[in-house]
VMD Tcl script that draws the C-alpha trace (Angstrom):
set ca {
  {9.26 2.02 3.70}
  {6.87 4.87 4.49}
  {6.76 6.32 7.99}
  {3.12 7.07 8.73}
  {1.69 10.29 10.18}
  {-1.81 10.52 11.62}
  {-4.22 13.06 13.06}
  {-5.56 12.86 16.61}
  {-8.92 11.62 15.31}
  {-7.17 8.87 13.37}
  {-5.12 7.97 16.47}
  {-8.32 7.42 18.47}
  {-9.78 5.30 15.67}
  {-6.63 3.16 15.51}
  {-6.70 2.65 19.31}
  {-10.34 1.53 19.15}
  {-9.76 -0.76 16.19}
  {-6.71 -2.34 17.86}
  {-8.73 -3.11 21.00}
  {-11.58 -4.56 18.96}
  {-9.47 -6.71 16.61}
  {-7.15 -7.99 19.36}
  {-9.96 -8.42 21.88}
  {-8.26 -6.31 24.54}
  {-9.45 -3.49 26.79}
  {-8.31 0.13 26.94}
  {-6.49 -0.75 30.16}
  {-4.59 -3.54 28.41}
  {-3.49 -1.06 25.75}
  {-2.46 1.45 28.41}
  {-0.39 -1.20 30.19}
  {1.39 -2.02 26.91}
  {2.11 1.68 26.41}
  {3.34 2.12 29.97}
  {5.72 -0.82 29.66}
  {7.17 0.39 26.35}
  {7.49 3.95 27.69}
  {9.30 2.73 30.81}
  {11.79 0.75 28.75}
  {12.47 3.79 26.58}
  {12.86 6.06 29.62}
  {15.38 3.70 31.26}
  {17.30 3.18 28.02}
  {17.59 6.88 27.19}
  {17.88 8.44 30.66}
  {19.67 5.75 32.68}
  {18.61 7.20 36.07}
  {20.57 6.29 39.18}
  {18.85 4.48 42.05}
  {18.82 7.55 44.34}
  {17.02 9.88 41.96}
  {13.50 11.25 42.45}
  {11.08 10.67 39.59}
  {7.83 12.63 39.68}
  {4.81 11.65 37.62}
  {2.54 14.50 36.47}
  {-0.73 12.80 35.52}
  {-3.79 14.38 33.97}
  {-7.29 12.95 33.77}
  {-7.06 11.16 30.41}
  {-5.32 8.16 28.93}
  {-2.07 10.10 28.59}
  {-2.19 10.42 32.37}
  {-2.96 6.72 32.67}
  {0.15 5.90 30.59}
  {2.24 7.96 33.00}
  {0.70 6.20 36.03}
  {1.65 2.80 34.62}
  {5.16 4.11 34.01}
  {5.36 5.20 37.65}
  {4.00 1.87 38.84}
  {6.75 0.04 36.94}
  {9.55 2.41 37.93}
  {8.72 2.52 41.66}
  {10.17 -0.94 42.17}
  {13.66 0.48 41.61}
  {13.40 4.23 42.15}
  {11.79 6.79 44.41}
  {8.62 7.78 42.55}
  {6.02 10.39 43.49}
  {2.67 10.92 41.77}
  {0.95 14.27 41.28}
  {-2.62 14.02 40.02}
  {-3.81 17.27 38.45}
  {-7.53 16.44 38.58}
  {-10.08 15.40 41.17}
  {-10.68 11.64 41.43}
  {-14.20 11.98 40.11}
  {-12.94 13.61 36.89}
  {-10.46 10.87 36.05}
  {-11.01 8.23 33.37}
  {-12.06 4.83 34.80}
  {-8.69 3.32 33.81}
  {-6.81 6.01 35.76}
  {-8.76 5.26 38.94}
  {-8.18 1.52 38.52}
  {-4.41 2.07 38.26}
  {-4.40 4.42 41.26}
  {-5.98 1.73 43.44}
  {-2.83 -0.36 43.03}
  {-0.44 2.46 43.95}
  {0.83 3.31 47.40}
  {-1.37 6.14 48.68}
  {1.50 7.88 50.51}
  {3.18 8.69 47.21}
  {0.08 10.20 45.59}
  {-0.73 13.90 45.76}
  {-4.09 15.07 44.44}
  {-3.37 18.68 43.60}
  {-5.53 21.30 45.31}
  {-5.04 24.71 46.88}
  {-4.10 23.22 50.25}
  {-1.10 21.29 48.97}
  {-0.09 23.45 45.98}
  {2.97 24.84 47.77}
  {4.09 21.36 48.84}
  {3.64 19.99 45.34}
  {5.63 22.83 43.80}
  {8.47 22.12 46.21}
  {8.37 18.44 45.26}
  {8.56 19.30 41.57}
  {11.52 21.61 42.07}
  {13.60 18.92 43.77}
  {12.74 16.18 41.25}
  {15.49 14.75 39.06}
  {13.06 13.58 36.38}
  {9.55 14.63 35.43}
  {7.27 12.27 33.54}
  {4.83 14.51 31.67}
  {1.41 12.87 31.35}
  {-0.73 15.97 31.91}
  {-2.33 16.33 28.48}
  {-2.20 14.19 25.38}
  {-2.61 15.03 21.71}
  {-6.31 15.84 22.11}
  {-5.78 19.21 23.83}
  {-7.73 21.95 22.05}
  {-8.10 24.83 24.53}
  {-5.94 27.29 26.42}
  {-4.25 25.94 29.55}
  {-5.16 27.56 32.85}
  {-5.65 26.63 36.51}
  {-3.36 24.12 38.23}
  {-1.76 22.78 35.01}
  {-0.66 26.30 34.11}
  {0.82 26.84 37.58}
  {2.65 23.52 37.42}
  {4.15 24.27 33.99}
  {5.35 27.63 35.30}
  {7.19 26.03 38.22}
  {9.03 23.37 36.20}
  {12.78 23.79 36.59}
  {14.59 24.15 33.25}
  {17.41 22.01 34.64}
  {15.08 19.08 35.42}
  {14.92 16.37 32.76}
  {11.39 16.16 31.33}
  {10.13 13.06 29.56}
  {6.87 13.75 27.69}
  {4.46 11.05 26.58}
  {3.32 11.28 22.95}
  {3.48 15.11 22.88}
  {4.63 17.80 25.34}
  {1.62 18.93 27.37}
  {0.27 22.17 25.98}
  {1.04 21.44 22.32}
  {-1.90 20.82 20.00}
  {-1.91 17.35 18.47}
  {-3.17 18.53 15.07}
  {-1.22 21.76 14.63}
  {1.89 21.82 16.83}
  {0.90 25.14 18.42}
  {1.18 25.91 22.11}
  {-2.07 26.59 23.95}
  {-0.91 29.51 26.06}
  {1.62 27.44 28.00}
  {3.46 24.26 27.11}
  {6.09 21.98 28.58}
  {9.54 22.06 27.01}
  {10.56 18.43 27.01}
  {14.05 17.02 26.80}
  {12.70 13.82 25.29}
  {9.31 12.99 23.80}
  {8.34 9.33 23.33}
  {5.80 9.28 20.49}
  {3.47 6.30 20.57}
  {3.52 4.20 17.38}
  {3.03 6.97 14.79}
  {3.90 10.64 14.49}
  {0.88 12.87 15.03}
  {0.64 16.01 12.91}
  {1.26 18.11 16.03}
  {4.60 16.39 16.65}
  {5.89 18.09 13.49}
  {4.20 21.35 12.54}
  {4.64 24.96 13.63}
  {6.16 25.23 17.15}
  {6.60 21.48 17.65}
  {10.39 21.36 17.44}
  {10.78 24.13 20.01}
  {9.08 21.94 22.64}
  {9.68 18.26 21.88}
  {13.40 17.93 22.50}
  {14.59 14.59 21.12}
  {11.81 12.57 19.48}
  {11.66 8.78 19.58}
  {8.96 6.44 18.30}
  {7.85 3.51 20.44}
  {5.93 0.48 19.23}
  {3.07 -0.72 21.46}
  {1.49 -3.07 18.95}
  {-1.15 -0.77 17.45}
  {-2.55 -1.81 14.09}
  {-0.94 0.30 11.36}
  {-3.22 2.17 9.01}
  {-2.02 4.12 5.99}
  {-3.98 7.39 5.90}
  {-1.92 8.95 3.08}
  {0.37 11.09 5.27}
  {4.08 10.36 5.53}
  {7.38 11.65 6.90}
  {9.78 12.51 4.07}
  {13.08 10.63 4.33}
  {15.94 9.79 2.00}
  {14.38 6.52 0.89}
  {11.24 8.35 -0.28}
  {12.89 10.67 -2.82}
  {13.50 9.93 -6.50}
  {17.15 9.33 -7.33}
  {18.88 11.13 -10.17}
  {19.20 8.82 -13.20}
  {22.73 7.98 -14.28}
  {23.83 10.26 -17.11}
  {24.76 8.80 -20.48}
  {28.07 9.69 -22.07}
  {26.24 10.21 -25.35}
  {24.21 13.22 -24.22}
  {24.14 17.02 -24.36}
  {22.72 19.90 -22.33}
  {19.25 19.69 -23.83}
  {18.88 16.17 -22.44}
  {18.91 17.66 -18.91}
  {16.27 20.30 -19.23}
  {15.87 23.81 -20.62}
  {14.09 26.01 -18.07}
  {13.06 29.62 -17.68}
  {12.72 31.64 -14.47}
  {10.40 34.65 -14.84}
  {10.72 37.24 -12.10}
  {12.58 40.24 -10.84}
  {11.65 43.84 -10.20}
  {13.70 46.92 -9.29}
  {15.68 46.01 -6.18}
  {14.61 42.33 -6.29}
  {16.29 40.95 -9.39}
  {18.64 38.76 -7.34}
  {15.76 36.37 -6.59}
  {15.30 34.91 -10.10}
  {19.06 34.67 -10.57}
  {19.44 32.69 -7.34}
  {16.67 30.38 -8.53}
  {18.39 29.97 -11.89}
  {21.76 29.22 -10.29}
  {20.15 26.70 -7.90}
  {18.56 25.06 -10.97}
  {21.97 24.64 -12.62}
  {23.49 23.28 -9.41}
  {20.60 20.80 -9.31}
  {21.44 19.40 -12.72}
  {19.55 21.48 -15.31}
  {21.20 21.67 -18.73}
  {20.16 25.26 -19.46}
  {18.85 27.86 -17.06}
  {17.52 31.21 -18.24}
  {16.06 34.28 -16.54}
  {13.53 36.72 -17.97}
  {13.29 40.04 -16.16}
  {11.83 43.50 -16.91}
  {14.02 45.91 -18.84}
  {14.01 48.46 -16.02}
  {16.04 46.03 -13.90}
  {19.04 46.09 -16.24}
  {21.48 47.76 -13.89}
  {20.40 45.97 -10.74}
  {21.53 42.37 -11.10}
  {24.70 40.37 -10.61}
  {25.66 38.43 -13.72}
  {26.34 34.71 -13.45}
  {28.15 33.66 -16.65}
  {26.35 30.28 -16.84}
  {22.87 31.83 -16.69}
  {21.23 33.05 -19.89}
  {19.50 36.38 -19.26}
  {16.69 37.99 -21.24}
  {15.19 41.45 -20.87}
  {11.64 42.12 -21.92}
  {9.75 45.35 -22.40}
  {6.43 43.93 -23.59}
  {4.44 40.73 -23.33}
  {4.96 39.60 -26.94}
  {8.73 39.64 -26.45}
  {8.40 37.55 -23.28}
  {5.93 35.17 -24.91}
  {8.58 34.11 -27.42}
  {10.84 33.06 -24.56}
  {8.35 30.40 -23.44}
  {8.97 28.25 -26.52}
  {10.74 24.91 -26.14}
  {11.00 25.06 -22.36}
  {10.81 21.89 -20.29}
  {9.81 23.78 -17.15}
  {9.04 27.33 -16.02}
  {9.13 29.16 -12.70}
  {7.09 32.31 -12.23}
  {7.34 34.74 -9.34}
  {10.76 35.07 -7.67}
  {11.29 38.78 -6.94}
  {8.43 39.69 -9.28}
  {6.69 42.26 -7.10}
  {3.01 43.18 -7.41}
  {3.34 45.95 -10.00}
  {4.43 44.05 -13.08}
  {2.03 45.17 -15.86}
  {2.42 41.94 -17.83}
  {1.98 39.43 -15.03}
  {-1.66 38.59 -15.69}
  {-0.92 37.94 -19.37}
  {2.16 35.92 -18.45}
  {0.40 33.62 -16.00}
  {-2.53 33.18 -18.38}
  {-0.16 32.09 -21.13}
  {1.88 29.79 -18.90}
  {-1.19 27.96 -17.63}
  {-2.54 27.54 -21.15}
  {0.69 25.88 -22.33}
  {0.56 23.04 -19.77}
  {4.33 23.18 -19.24}
  {5.45 21.91 -15.80}
  {5.46 25.10 -13.75}
  {6.41 26.33 -10.30}
  {4.67 29.46 -9.02}
  {6.27 31.12 -6.04}
  {6.38 34.40 -4.10}
  {4.46 37.23 -5.79}
  {3.47 34.88 -8.60}
  {1.02 33.37 -6.10}
  {-0.67 36.77 -5.82}
  {-1.46 36.64 -9.55}
  {-2.71 33.05 -9.32}
  {-5.49 33.94 -6.88}
  {-8.13 34.92 -9.51}
  {-7.72 31.51 -11.16}
  {-8.49 29.72 -7.92}
  {-11.51 31.93 -7.41}
  {-12.78 30.77 -10.83}
  {-12.43 27.14 -9.62}
  {-9.81 26.27 -12.22}
  {-8.35 22.79 -12.35}
  {-4.57 22.78 -12.84}
  {-2.20 20.24 -14.35}
  {1.58 20.14 -13.90}
  {1.45 23.05 -11.45}
  {3.37 23.32 -8.19}
  {2.95 26.31 -5.88}
  {5.41 26.99 -3.05}
  {3.87 29.48 -0.59}
  {4.82 30.23 2.98}
  {1.95 30.90 5.40}
  {1.74 34.59 4.51}
  {1.44 33.83 0.79}
  {-1.08 31.07 1.47}
  {-3.08 33.64 3.43}
  {-3.11 35.95 0.39}
  {-4.14 33.07 -1.86}
  {-7.00 31.84 0.32}
  {-8.11 35.01 2.11}
  {-7.76 33.19 5.44}
  {-5.92 35.04 8.20}
  {-2.45 33.70 8.94}
  {-3.28 33.01 12.61}
  {-6.19 30.83 11.49}
  {-4.05 29.06 8.89}
  {-1.52 28.10 11.55}
  {-4.26 26.27 13.43}
  {-5.48 24.29 10.42}
  {-2.84 24.53 7.71}
  {-2.99 20.83 6.85}
  {-6.76 20.98 6.45}
  {-6.55 24.03 4.15}
  {-3.78 22.49 2.04}
  {-5.79 19.30 1.59}
  {-8.87 21.29 0.55}
  {-6.89 23.19 -2.09}
  {-5.15 20.20 -3.66}
  {-8.34 18.16 -3.82}
  {-10.30 21.03 -5.34}
  {-7.72 22.30 -7.86}
  {-5.51 19.24 -8.48}
  {-2.29 21.19 -8.07}
  {0.66 20.37 -5.84}
  {1.34 22.55 -2.81}
  {4.66 22.92 -1.04}
  {3.77 24.87 2.11}
  {7.13 26.10 3.40}
  {7.74 26.26 7.13}
  {9.65 24.70 10.04}
  {8.04 21.49 8.84}
  {7.21 21.75 5.15}
  {4.00 20.14 3.86}
  {4.04 18.68 0.33}
  {0.67 17.54 -0.97}
  {-1.12 16.38 -4.09}
  {-4.57 14.81 -4.50}
  {-3.52 11.46 -3.06}
  {-0.63 12.00 -0.66}
  {0.73 14.40 1.94}
  {4.40 14.44 2.94}
  {6.01 16.23 5.87}
  {9.65 17.35 5.80}
  {11.26 18.49 9.05}
  {14.94 18.10 8.13}
  {15.73 21.81 7.71}
  {16.94 24.29 10.32}
  {16.12 27.84 11.47}
  {19.11 29.21 9.56}
  {17.10 28.64 6.38}
  {14.74 31.41 7.47}
  {16.73 33.89 5.42}
  {16.08 36.03 2.36}
  {16.28 34.02 -0.86}
  {15.98 30.56 0.66}
  {12.58 30.08 -0.98}
  {13.95 31.22 -4.35}
  {16.62 28.53 -4.09}
  {13.92 25.91 -3.45}
  {11.97 27.15 -6.49}
  {15.07 26.73 -8.65}
  {15.72 23.19 -7.41}
  {12.15 22.02 -8.01}
  {12.02 23.69 -11.45}
  {15.29 21.99 -12.37}
  {13.92 18.58 -11.41}
  {10.76 19.20 -13.45}
  {12.89 20.18 -16.45}
  {14.88 16.94 -16.06}
  {11.68 14.91 -16.28}
  {10.81 14.23 -12.64}
  {7.03 13.80 -12.15}
  {5.63 16.86 -10.34}
  {5.10 15.27 -6.91}
  {8.53 13.61 -7.03}
  {10.13 16.90 -8.10}
  {8.49 18.63 -5.13}
  {9.47 15.92 -2.61}
  {13.00 15.51 -3.90}
  {13.48 19.27 -4.19}
  {12.36 19.90 -0.62}
  {14.58 17.11 0.69}
  {17.70 18.30 -1.16}
  {17.05 21.92 -0.17}
  {16.70 20.97 3.50}
  {19.77 18.76 3.49}
  {21.91 21.39 1.76}
  {20.63 23.91 4.31}
  {21.66 21.62 7.14}
  {25.15 21.28 5.67}
  {25.40 25.06 5.28}
  {24.43 25.58 8.93}
  {27.22 23.24 10.03}
  {29.78 25.44 8.30}
  {28.36 28.92 8.92}
  {25.98 28.47 11.86}
  {22.26 29.15 11.74}
  {22.65 32.90 12.29}
  {25.43 33.37 9.74}
  {24.28 31.32 6.74}
  {22.65 32.91 3.69}
  {20.63 31.52 0.80}
  {23.53 31.17 -1.63}
  {25.29 28.98 0.96}
  {22.50 26.47 0.39}
  {23.29 26.52 -3.34}
  {26.98 25.91 -2.63}
  {26.16 22.69 -0.79}
  {23.73 21.33 -3.39}
  {26.29 19.35 -5.45}
  {27.61 17.47 -2.42}
  {24.08 16.90 -1.13}
  {22.97 15.47 -4.46}
  {26.01 13.14 -4.53}
  {25.14 11.84 -1.05}
  {21.47 11.34 -1.95}
  {21.95 9.56 -5.26}
}
mol new
graphics top color blue
foreach p $ca { graphics top sphere $p radius 0.5 }
foreach p [lrange $ca 0 end-1] q [lrange $ca 1 end] { graphics top cylinder $p $q radius 0.2 }
display resetview
């Protein structure tokens, strides 16, 4: 079962198609949404009969959903309505709903009643947030900004589809945004429910079904049932049956990175895990007895180490001053061995993209800063359209991208997967090197590249979550993730 993710444009298209195929109006669809939202609100919040529920309604259909919620809830609770737009600026459906509501409970926000409205908001027990929907694409100012500022952190906020102020296609806040306790997402996750700042604003997320027609647009939420299970090992086997891989990286002061990747690879099931590092790093690394280590002082010596490998990783701790890196990456790409390029290795890949190369069996694992180096697009711009840029790259170059972040994007030519099962404790030095080792290990064991990327990201996130339970988000380090890999793999198999 694949859990679908859509863009705001796709959401509008699905709404329109549903109305057309089912022969219903926009208002009918809004009433279905309002009913489902009300049921979810009552189930999750269980308000008492004396509480005050305040509806914050904007001019669009998100506001209309909130008005229907209020209309349903007012039969049992004290409900007040605050309309943040003039009547003439409201959608036709919003005005139709307002005609059926008791006028005494409706406040059209203007300068004359701003103080009164703020007081009402402060004494509310629950706020239903229907100010903006997923289509917001500009900075918030005026009355909505003032209202967001006055919201009491102790008041329970129920947001419809997305917290107002968060962009539906990027998960970024537009100057100001509501911090919800609970966000009821209609039918399908939107991209903005997941990426960037999304988790800092959504609170608990729940999906509600309002009968929209499902459409598979090739974007999915990564869950346990979507990863490839480890095959059962045969008794009649040896280490070479489980992959022989090489991690190329390290530089003075940074040689721990490739060794963490190599150890993570072993903990992920690889039969043999080797590291190749420059000779000047000899005195700077911690030896792990299970890891085979190789020093090199020239390219020809390193080139010999590439023979008979099932997978290669290039980049952990490499730095940008390795004199052999261009020759190394050129050789690796010519061999067509399943390869992961990470960290500074991405810096050396850039000229190949500029030459419009097509890649096979290549996975790159940048964070936003490294993607910025690769594409030449400023990081602030990438945040706004990271999915778009990732899709452009995979379609043009036929590689697989794992864009690391609070919600990691995994994409090939056909599919895009979103993984949001990690935690902020994984934002620590070496965490990305551990991920590189896991994915390289899976490649070496014969996982297809996309499955290696998906499964690797899932296992990495889950092990990180287990590590945070033991050490806390502030106290965990990258090797803690490695320690929890064996148990995580057992649970996932």
